[in-house]
N, C-alpha and C positions, 0 to 999 in steps of 0.2 A: 581220052583216058576218062572221062565224065561219061561220054556214051557207052562205053564197055561197062563201066561201073553202074550204070542204070539198068542196062540188057542185062546184067548177071545178076541185079538184085544183091548186089554187096552191102553187107553191114558196116563197111570202114573202108572208105579210101585212103590207103597210105599213102603219102609222097615223102620221097628224101631228097633234099636239096644242097649239093655243097657248091653252086656256084653263086651263092649270094642274092639271086632273084626271089626269094621266099616273098617278101614283100608285093610282089607285083604277080606271083601266081597263084597266091591262095586265096587271094581276094577274085581272081579272075574264077578259078576254080571253085569257089563257093557261089560265084552268082551265075555260074552255068548248071548247080546243081539247083539252083532256084528255079532258073527256067524251065529246067528239065522236072520242076513237079518232082525233086528228090531231095530237097535238103533233108530227110531224114536219115541218108547217107551220113555218118560222121566222117569228116576228116581229121586224119594225123598227120601231123610234122612230124618230118626227122631230119637231122644232118646237121650242118655247121650254120649257126645263126647267132647274132649278137643278143646275149640277154636282155636288153631293152626291147629288143623285139618280140620274145616271149609274149609277156604281157600283150601287146598288140595284136598278135596273132590270134591270143583267146578272146579279146573282145571282139575280135572279125567274126568268130564261130569255129576255130580249130579247136576240137575238144583234147587232144594232148599234143604234147611237142617232145620227142623223145632226142636229144642231142647225141652227139656223134661216139660219144663214150658208153650210150645205153646199153647192158648187155640182152644179150638175145631172149634169156630168160623174162627180163622185166619186160621185153618188148611182148612176150607173150601172155605175160600177166596183166597187161595195160590193156590191152586189147580184150580180153576176157571179161575183164572188169568193166569196161566199158559197154561191153554189149549186155551184161547181167545187170548194171546200172539203169540201162535205157529201157532192157524188157523187150518183150516180142513187139513187131512193128505192123 
C-alpha cells in the first residue's frame, strides 16, 4: 500500500482498521513512508480503536483519526481541510 501511494503521488493515505492492530500497523506504515522519502504523504486512521490510542497515534504522526461513527460528509471535509492546511507540496 505504501508503494502504491508513492507511485500514485497521493496526498493522503487512509487506512481503516477494525482488527485492533492499529498500534502495530501505523508505526510500520509511517516508517515505510520515511524509507521511501514520502513522509509528506499524510496518514489518516479510521476504524475502531480505544480513546487512549488516539493521542498515541497523533504523536506518531497520524494526521487525523476518524472513528467508526464518523459520517461520510465529515470524512470528506476532513480530507479537504488537511490538504488545504498543508498547501501545495
